[in-house]
C-alpha positions as a LaTeX table, in Angstrom:
\begin{tabular}{lrrr}
\hline
Residue & $x$ (\AA) & $y$ (\AA) & $z$ (\AA) \\
\hline
Met1 & 148.18 & 182.12 & 62.28 \\
Ser2 & 147.18 & 178.48 & 62.64 \\
Phe3 & 149.69 & 175.64 & 62.38 \\
Val4 & 148.03 & 174.67 & 59.11 \\
Asp5 & 148.44 & 178.17 & 57.66 \\
Phe6 & 151.98 & 178.35 & 59.02 \\
Leu7 & 152.95 & 174.99 & 57.49 \\
Leu8 & 151.39 & 175.79 & 54.13 \\
Ala9 & 153.19 & 179.15 & 54.02 \\
Arg10 & 156.56 & 177.48 & 54.73 \\
Leu11 & 155.91 & 174.84 & 52.07 \\
Asp12 & 154.92 & 177.55 & 49.59 \\
Glu13 & 158.16 & 179.43 & 50.31 \\
Ile14 & 160.32 & 176.35 & 49.87 \\
Glu15 & 158.49 & 175.24 & 46.73 \\
Ala16 & 158.76 & 178.66 & 45.10 \\
Ala17 & 162.45 & 178.99 & 45.93 \\
Ala18 & 163.27 & 175.50 & 44.68 \\
Ala19 & 161.22 & 175.95 & 41.48 \\
Ala20 & 162.94 & 179.24 & 40.72 \\
Glu21 & 166.36 & 177.68 & 41.34 \\
Arg22 & 165.53 & 174.73 & 39.10 \\
Ala23 & 164.38 & 177.04 & 36.30 \\
His24 & 167.37 & 179.37 & 36.57 \\
Pro25 & 170.21 & 177.80 & 38.60 \\
Gly26 & 172.32 & 180.33 & 40.47 \\
Met27 & 170.14 & 183.27 & 39.40 \\
Asn28 & 167.81 & 183.29 & 42.42 \\
Glu29 & 167.88 & 183.93 & 46.11 \\
Tyr30 & 167.60 & 180.23 & 46.93 \\
Asp31 & 169.59 & 179.87 & 50.11 \\
Asp32 & 170.69 & 176.28 & 50.52 \\
Asp33 & 171.95 & 177.10 & 54.02 \\
Thr34 & 168.40 & 178.02 & 55.06 \\
Tyr35 & 166.38 & 175.35 & 53.30 \\
Asn36 & 168.80 & 172.47 & 53.64 \\
Ser37 & 170.81 & 173.36 & 56.70 \\
Pro38 & 171.90 & 170.43 & 58.87 \\
Ala39 & 169.77 & 171.79 & 61.71 \\
Arg40 & 166.66 & 171.94 & 59.49 \\
Val41 & 167.29 & 168.46 & 58.07 \\
Leu42 & 167.81 & 166.97 & 61.53 \\
Ala43 & 164.69 & 168.71 & 62.86 \\
Asp44 & 162.73 & 167.36 & 59.90 \\
Val45 & 163.96 & 163.81 & 60.50 \\
Glu46 & 163.14 & 164.02 & 64.22 \\
Ala47 & 159.63 & 165.35 & 63.53 \\
Lys48 & 158.95 & 162.57 & 61.07 \\
Arg49 & 160.25 & 159.94 & 63.50 \\
Arg50 & 157.80 & 161.23 & 66.15 \\
Ile51 & 154.97 & 161.03 & 63.64 \\
Val52 & 155.89 & 157.49 & 62.57 \\
Ala53 & 156.20 & 156.34 & 66.19 \\
Arg54 & 152.81 & 157.83 & 67.05 \\
Met55 & 151.15 & 156.18 & 64.06 \\
Val56 & 152.74 & 152.79 & 64.79 \\
Ala57 & 151.67 & 152.96 & 68.44 \\
Gln58 & 148.17 & 153.92 & 67.36 \\
Ile59 & 147.94 & 150.97 & 65.01 \\
Arg60 & 149.46 & 148.43 & 67.42 \\
Leu61 & 147.83 & 149.50 & 70.65 \\
Gly62 & 144.64 & 151.10 & 69.52 \\
Arg63 & 143.36 & 154.62 & 69.97 \\
Gln64 & 142.64 & 154.31 & 73.69 \\
Ala65 & 146.22 & 153.26 & 74.50 \\
His66 & 147.34 & 156.88 & 74.51 \\
Gly67 & 144.12 & 158.33 & 75.90 \\
Trp68 & 143.04 & 159.71 & 72.55 \\
Asp69 & 139.26 & 159.89 & 72.48 \\
Asn70 & 139.27 & 160.91 & 68.86 \\
Trp71 & 141.56 & 161.40 & 65.91 \\
Glu72 & 141.56 & 165.17 & 66.35 \\
Asp73 & 144.23 & 165.04 & 69.05 \\
Met74 & 146.50 & 162.86 & 66.95 \\
Ala75 & 146.03 & 165.11 & 63.92 \\
Arg76 & 146.82 & 168.22 & 66.00 \\
Arg77 & 149.96 & 166.62 & 67.44 \\
Thr78 & 151.06 & 165.55 & 63.97 \\
Leu79 & 150.68 & 169.12 & 62.70 \\
Gln80 & 152.65 & 170.35 & 65.73 \\
Asp81 & 155.46 & 167.94 & 64.91 \\
Leu82 & 155.55 & 169.06 & 61.28 \\
Ala83 & 155.57 & 172.73 & 62.28 \\
Ser84 & 158.31 & 172.17 & 64.88 \\
Val85 & 160.83 & 171.86 & 62.04 \\
Tyr86 & 160.41 & 175.61 & 61.53 \\
Ala87 & 160.70 & 176.60 & 65.19 \\
Asp88 & 163.43 & 179.07 & 64.26 \\
His89 & 161.11 & 180.96 & 61.87 \\
Pro90 & 159.88 & 184.35 & 63.15 \\
Asp91 & 156.24 & 183.43 & 62.49 \\
Tyr92 & 156.42 & 180.18 & 64.47 \\
Asp93 & 154.14 & 180.20 & 67.48 \\
Glu94 & 153.68 & 177.01 & 69.44 \\
Gly95 & 150.51 & 178.51 & 70.89 \\
Asp96 & 148.80 & 178.23 & 67.50 \\
Ala97 & 148.33 & 174.49 & 67.94 \\
Asp98 & 144.64 & 174.77 & 68.73 \\
Glu99 & 143.88 & 176.80 & 65.62 \\
Thr100 & 143.15 & 175.16 & 62.28 \\
\hline
\end{tabular}
């Protein structure tokens, strides 16, 4: 499974659970401990900070400052950062980074 497929599957899960909970509060299997656990929130914040820092460096220093010959590497690393939030998920595989 590629990082893109993995990320989209996690987002689909979260969206479906939250939509069901919104429609029928307390009547679903929405697990706030899973979707909004402190560990998940902190991992999400850290991933987004890495992405912001990378984008700022890219803008300020230019693409060659980090040895990126093209935008593909930055896009791949950004997807890796986003997926890292779900590192505790059984389908997470860091080796999928090269697949899209």
